[in-house]
C-alpha positions in Angstrom: 4.5 176.2 10.8 4.3 177.6 14.3 7.2 175.3 15.4 9.6 176.4 12.6 8.8 180.0 12.0 9.0 183.2 14.1 7.3 185.6 14.7 3.9 184.1 15.4 2.0 187.0 14.0 2.7 185.7 10.5 1.0 182.4 11.4 -2.0 184.2 13.0 -2.3 186.4 9.9 -2.4 183.2 7.8 -5.2 181.8 9.9 -7.2 185.0 9.5 -6.6 185.0 5.8 -7.7 181.4 5.4 -10.8 182.1 7.5 -11.6 185.2 5.4 -11.2 183.2 2.2 -13.5 180.4 3.6 -16.2 182.9 4.6 -16.1 184.6 1.2 -16.3 181.2 -0.5 -19.3 180.3 1.7 -21.0 183.5 0.7 -20.3 182.9 -3.0 -21.7 179.3 -2.8 -24.8 180.5 -0.8 -25.6 183.0 -3.5 -25.1 180.4 -6.2 -27.4 178.0 -4.4 -30.1 180.7 -4.0 -29.9 181.7 -7.6 -30.2 178.0 -8.7 -33.3 177.6 -6.5 -34.9 180.8 -7.8 -34.4 179.5 -11.4 -35.8 176.1 -10.6 -32.5 174.3 -11.0 -32.8 172.2 -7.9 -30.1 169.7 -9.0 -27.7 172.6 -9.4 -28.6 173.9 -5.9 -28.0 170.4 -4.5 -24.5 170.3 -6.1 -23.6 173.6 -4.5 -24.7 172.2 -1.1 -22.4 169.2 -1.6 -19.5 171.6 -2.2 -20.4 173.6 0.9 -20.4 170.4 3.0 -17.0 169.5 1.6 -15.7 172.9 2.4 -16.6 172.3 6.1 -17.4 174.7 8.9 -20.7 175.9 7.2 -23.2 173.7 9.0 -25.6 176.5 9.8 -25.6 177.8 6.2 -26.0 174.3 4.9 -29.0 173.6 7.1 -30.7 176.9 6.2 -30.2 176.2 2.5 -31.5 172.7 2.8 -34.8 174.0 4.4 -35.1 176.6 1.7 -34.4 174.0 -1.0 -37.2 171.8 0.3 -39.6 174.7 0.4 -38.6 175.7 -3.1 -39.3 172.1 -4.3 -42.7 171.9 -2.6 -43.9 175.6 -2.7 -41.8 177.3 -5.4 -40.1 179.4 -2.8 -43.4 180.7 -1.3 -44.7 179.9 2.2 -47.9 178.1 3.0 -50.7 180.6 3.7 -48.9 183.3 1.8 -51.1 185.5 -0.4 -49.5 186.0 -3.9 -50.2 188.0 -7.0 -48.4 188.1 -10.4 -47.9 191.2 -12.5 -48.9 191.1 -16.2 -45.8 191.2 -18.4 -47.0 194.1 -20.7 -49.8 195.6 -18.6 -49.8 197.7 -15.5 -52.1 195.3 -13.5 -52.0 192.3 -11.2 -53.8 189.0 -11.0 -56.4 188.4 -8.3 -55.1 187.3 -4.9 -54.3 183.6 -4.5 -53.3 181.7 -1.3 -50.4 179.1 -1.2 -51.9 175.9 0.1 -50.0 173.5 2.3 -48.9 170.2 0.6 -50.5 167.2 2.3 -52.8 164.2 2.0 -56.5 163.6 2.5 -59.2 161.1 1.9 -61.4 162.2 -1.0 -65.0 161.4 -1.5 -67.6 160.0 1.0 -68.1 156.7 2.8 -71.1 154.5 2.2 -72.4 155.6 5.6 -72.3 159.4 5.1 -75.7 161.0 5.3 -76.9 162.4 2.0 -74.2 160.5 0.1 -74.5 160.1 -3.7 -73.0 157.1 -5.6 -70.7 159.4 -7.7 -68.9 160.4 -4.5 -67.0 157.1 -4.2 -65.1 155.1 -3.7 -63.1 157.0 -1.0 -59.5 157.2 -2.0 -56.4 158.9 -0.6 -55.0 161.8 -2.5 -51.5 163.2 -1.8 -50.2 166.6 -2.9 -46.4 166.3 -2.8 -46.2 169.9 -4.1 -48.1 172.9 -2.9 -50.3 174.9 -5.2 -52.1 178.3 -5.0 -55.8 178.9 -5.3 -57.9 182.0 -5.5 -58.6 183.6 -2.1 -62.1 184.5 -3.3 -64.4 183.8 -6.2 -63.7 185.9 -9.3 -65.7 189.1 -9.0 -67.7 191.0 -11.6 -65.0 193.8 -11.6 -62.2 191.3 -12.2 -64.1 189.6 -15.0 -64.8 193.1 -16.5 -61.1 193.8 -16.8 -60.7 190.5 -18.8 -63.6 191.3 -21.1 -62.3 194.9 -21.7 -58.8 193.8 -22.5 -59.7 190.9 -24.8 -63.2 191.7 -26.2 -64.3 188.2 -25.1 -67.9 187.2 -25.6 -69.4 184.8 -23.0 -71.6 181.9 -23.9 -74.6 183.8 -22.4 -73.9 186.7 -24.7 -73.5 184.6 -27.8 -76.7 182.6 -27.0 -78.6 185.7 -25.8 -79.9 184.2 -22.5 -79.1 182.8 -19.1 -81.1 181.6 -16.1 -82.1 183.9 -13.2 -83.9 183.6 -9.9 -87.5 184.8 -9.8 -88.5 186.2 -6.4 -92.2 185.7 -7.0 -92.1 182.0 -8.0 -89.0 181.1 -6.1 -87.7 179.3 -9.1 -84.9 179.7 -11.7 -86.2 181.0 -15.0 -84.7 181.4 -18.4 -84.5 185.1 -19.4 -83.2 186.8 -22.5 -80.4 189.3 -22.6 -78.8 188.2 -19.3 -75.0 188.2 -19.1 -72.0 188.4 -16.6 -72.7 192.0 -15.8 -75.9 191.0 -14.0 -76.6 189.5 -10.6 -78.6 186.4 -9.7 -81.9 188.2 -10.3 -80.9 189.7 -13.6 -80.4 193.2 -12.2 -77.1 195.1 -12.5 -74.4 193.4 -10.4 -72.2 195.2 -7.9 -68.5 195.2 -8.7 -67.6 193.0 -5.7 -70.3 190.4 -6.4 -69.0 187.0 -7.6 -69.5 186.8 -11.3 -72.3 184.5 -12.4 -73.9 183.6 -15.7 -70.4 182.3 -16.8 -69.9 178.9 -18.3 -66.9 176.5 -17.9 -65.8 177.8 -21.3 -65.8 181.3 -20.0 -64.0 180.5 -16.8 -61.3 178.6 -18.7 -60.9 181.5 -21.1 -60.3 183.8 -18.1 -57.5 181.6 -16.5 -55.9 181.1 -19.9 -55.7 184.9 -20.3 -54.0 185.1 -16.9 -51.5 182.5 -18.0 -50.7 184.2 -21.2 -50.5 187.7 -19.7 -48.2 186.7 -16.8 -46.2 183.8 -18.1 -47.3 181.9 -15.0 -49.2 178.5 -14.9 -52.7 179.8 -14.1 -55.7 177.4 -14.5 -58.9 176.3 -12.9 -58.5 174.1 -9.8 -58.6 170.4 -10.1 -61.5 168.6 -8.4 -59.2 167.1 -5.8 -57.7 170.5 -5.0 -61.1 172.0 -4.5 -62.3 169.3 -2.1 -59.0 169.4 -0.3 -59.2 173.2 0.5 -63.0 173.0 1.0 -62.4 170.5 3.8 -59.9 172.9 5.4 -57.8 170.1 6.9 -60.8 168.5 8.6 -62.6 165.2 8.1 -66.2 166.2 8.8 -69.0 166.9 6.4 -67.9 170.6 6.4 -64.8 172.5 7.4 -66.5 173.6 10.6 -67.5 170.0 11.4 -70.8 168.2 11.1 -74.2 169.8 11.3 -75.2 173.5 11.6 -72.4 176.0 12.4 -72.4 177.5 15.8 -71.6 181.0 14.3 -71.9 182.7 11.0 -69.3 181.1 8.6 -70.6 181.0 5.1 -73.5 182.1 2.9 -75.8 179.1 3.5 -79.5 178.1 3.6 -80.1 179.1 7.2 -83.3 178.5 9.1 -83.6 182.2 9.8 -83.1 183.5 6.3 -85.9 184.9 4.2 -86.3 186.5 0.8 -87.8 189.9 0.0 -91.1 188.1 -0.8 -90.8 186.4 2.6 -89.9 183.0 1.3 -87.9 180.6 3.4 -85.7 177.6 2.6 -87.4 174.2 2.7 -84.3 172.3 3.7 -82.1 174.3 6.1 -79.2 174.4 8.5 -81.2 174.5 11.7 -80.6 177.4 14.1 -78.5 179.2 11.5 -78.9 182.5 9.7 -76.7 184.8 7.6 -79.5 187.1 6.7 -78.8 186.6 2.9 -80.8 185.5 -0.1 -78.6 185.2 -3.1 -74.8 185.6 -3.5 -72.9 188.0 -1.2 -69.9 190.1 -2.2 -66.7 188.0 -2.2 -65.0 187.8 1.2 -68.1 188.8 3.2 -67.5 186.0 5.6 -64.4 184.9 7.6 -61.9 182.7 5.8 -61.7 178.9 6.4 -58.6 177.3 8.0 -56.7 177.6 4.7 -57.3 181.3 4.5 -60.0 181.0 1.7 -63.4 182.5 1.5 -66.8 181.2 0.3 -65.8 177.7 -0.7 -68.8 176.0 0.9 -71.5 178.5 0.0 -72.2 181.7 -2.0 -71.8 180.3 -5.6 -71.0 176.9 -7.0 -67.7 176.8 -8.8 -66.3 175.3 -12.0 -63.3 173.1 -11.7 -61.0 171.9 -14.4 -61.8 168.2 -14.7 -64.0 166.0 -16.8 -67.0 164.4 -15.2 -66.6 160.7 -14.1 -69.4 158.7 -12.6 -67.1 157.3 -9.9 -63.6 157.8 -8.6 -62.4 154.4 -9.8 -58.9 155.0 -11.4 -58.9 158.7 -10.2 -55.4 160.2 -10.0 -53.9 159.8 -6.6 -51.7 162.9 -6.9 -54.6 165.4 -7.0 -54.0 166.4 -10.7 -56.9 167.1 -13.0 -58.6 164.0 -14.4 -59.1 164.9 -18.1 -60.1 162.7 -21.0 -60.2 163.5 -24.8 -63.7 164.4 -26.0 -64.8 165.5 -22.5 -68.6 166.3 -22.8 -69.3 167.2 -19.1 -67.5 169.2 -16.6 -67.7 169.4 -12.8 -69.1 172.0 -10.4 -67.9 171.9 -6.8 -68.9 173.8 -3.6 -72.4 174.7 -2.4 -74.2 177.9 -3.5 -76.6 180.3 -1.8 -79.6 178.0 -2.1 -77.9 174.6 -1.7 -79.4 172.2 0.8 -77.2 171.0 3.7 -76.7 167.7 1.8 -75.6 169.6 -1.3 -73.2 171.7 0.7 -71.1 168.7 1.9 -67.4 168.7 1.0 -67.9 165.5 -1.1 -70.9 166.7 -3.1 -70.4 167.1 -6.8 -72.4 168.0 -9.9 -71.9 167.5 -13.6 -72.8 170.1 -16.3 -72.2 170.8 -20.0 -69.3 173.3 -20.5 -71.6 175.9 -21.9 -74.0 175.9 -19.0 -74.5 179.2 -17.1 -77.0 180.5 -14.6 -77.4 182.5 -11.4 -75.7 179.9 -9.2 -72.3 179.2 -10.8 -69.0 181.1 -10.7 -65.3 180.2 -10.4 -62.0 180.9 -8.8 -58.4 180.6 -10.1 -55.6 178.2 -9.3 -51.9 178.3 -10.0 -49.0 175.9 -10.1 -46.0 176.9 -8.0 
């Protein structure tokens, strides 16, 4: 056109008009792609990207959207390490904090040569999380469980049965005691609001996360066993997330050589040279977070996970999902608790229990699909 038409300002104006139209179209397509991602329509977002590529001249926008699409597919639009909460649909309250966990792969279980190994910890097998997930930053507290009970009128297994098991300072043993419930601590006294809730069964924990799911419309649940071991390892391959042996600094509520009870008892099997000056559970988050930004996974209280108990990991899911069978009679407890020996505190250690079991050692934390 510049060869056959004068003056040139008409041609230049046309170029500017075309560029303006292209920029507007890029903006429109970018908005469409983001809306598609936010709604979970990843196929629709991919089609918009193809249209942007065909339009040309939008390489920077295309690359940015591709990265965002990949994050949306893996992390639901969140970032690894991000702390998230969800608002209840019809209530003026929020869910407990959860941390978005990096997708990845790890070897689950223990080798035949690991010190303290149990047969039920094998065979070792690789688990790959192709999609991220969120898991509770801390164990559910007494105050958080209180909100659930007040809103629903729920009765725990301990309340229905009329008893639980508490720690007796004089004998140094766990003892059955009547009229013990979730409002009480490991000794059966009134619990503090920030204490991890104990005297709760798997049934109670599952009822709590089901309430979160109903109230928010989000996929809340208990963690799978693979998810729990993955975050408990903190991206490391040792016995514990800090490595092997006793920690060099205070990291968790563990059975330390320097710990003693009010009655001057000491642990019989200990982390040598370690002390956290505690006997019994500590308020949630009393210690520094592990490499994934999570508190109290290795100590404090043992925690219910979603799966059914299996004697070995033969045929265990390789994608980290919960291994559940119809007619499941036993559930799984993961993580060490305040009186666990070093062998029972290892990342691979696991216990089975009936779903109505409750005592002074077991609590739970939430998990959420992204």
